[in-house]
C-alpha positions as CSV (number, residue, x, y, z in Angstrom):
1,M,209.5,154.9,24.1
2,A,208.6,152.7,21.1
3,V,210.7,155.0,18.9
4,Y,213.8,153.9,20.8
5,Y,213.0,150.3,20.5
6,I,212.4,150.7,16.8
7,T,215.6,152.6,16.3
8,I,217.6,149.9,18.1
9,A,215.9,147.1,16.1
10,L,216.6,149.1,12.9
11,I,220.3,149.4,13.7
12,G,220.4,145.6,14.4
13,V,218.7,144.8,11.1
14,I,220.9,147.1,9.2
15,S,224.0,145.5,10.7
16,V,222.8,142.0,9.8
17,I,222.0,143.0,6.3
18,A,225.4,144.7,5.8
19,T,227.1,141.6,7.2
20,L,225.2,139.3,4.9
21,M,225.9,141.6,1.9
22,I,229.6,141.4,2.7
23,A,229.6,137.7,3.2
24,N,227.8,137.1,-0.1
25,S,229.9,139.5,-2.1
26,V,231.7,138.3,-5.3
27,E,235.1,139.2,-3.8
28,N,234.3,137.1,-0.8
29,K,233.3,134.1,-2.9
30,T,236.4,134.2,-5.2
31,E,239.8,134.4,-3.6
32,S,241.9,137.1,-5.1
33,D,245.3,138.4,-4.1
34,R,244.0,142.0,-3.9
35,Y,241.2,140.9,-1.5
36,T,243.4,138.9,0.8
37,K,246.0,141.8,1.0
38,Q,243.2,144.1,2.1
39,T,242.0,141.9,4.9
40,K,243.4,144.2,7.6
41,G,241.7,147.2,6.1
42,N,238.4,145.3,5.7
43,I,238.5,144.2,9.3
44,M,239.2,147.8,10.4
45,R,236.3,149.2,8.4
46,L,233.9,146.6,9.8
47,S,235.2,147.3,13.3
48,Y,234.6,151.1,12.8
49,L,231.0,150.3,11.7
50,N,230.5,148.2,14.8
51,I,231.9,151.0,17.0
52,V,229.7,153.6,15.4
53,S,226.7,151.2,16.0
54,L,227.7,150.8,19.6
55,V,228.0,154.5,20.2
56,I,224.6,155.2,18.6
57,W,223.1,152.4,20.7
58,A,224.7,153.9,23.9
59,V,223.4,157.4,23.1
60,I,219.9,156.1,22.5
61,M,220.0,154.1,25.8
62,I,221.2,157.1,27.7
63,I,218.4,159.2,26.3
64,Y,215.9,156.5,27.1
65,L,217.1,156.1,30.7
66,A,217.2,159.9,31.2
67,Y,213.4,160.1,30.5
């Protein structure tokens, strides 16, 4: 059971680290035309990462609740 909690916590920590890395990136600190034009793509990629994280979390919870 502890493995599931550790896995969920690890996913959360990875998400926070990835978000902070993106927020502190050089491209994010300096405004460039290329970066602002790619905003939609950036948001979509981050959304996909969040969806994948949610699916992984849901599968882990289903396995946890099944046992």
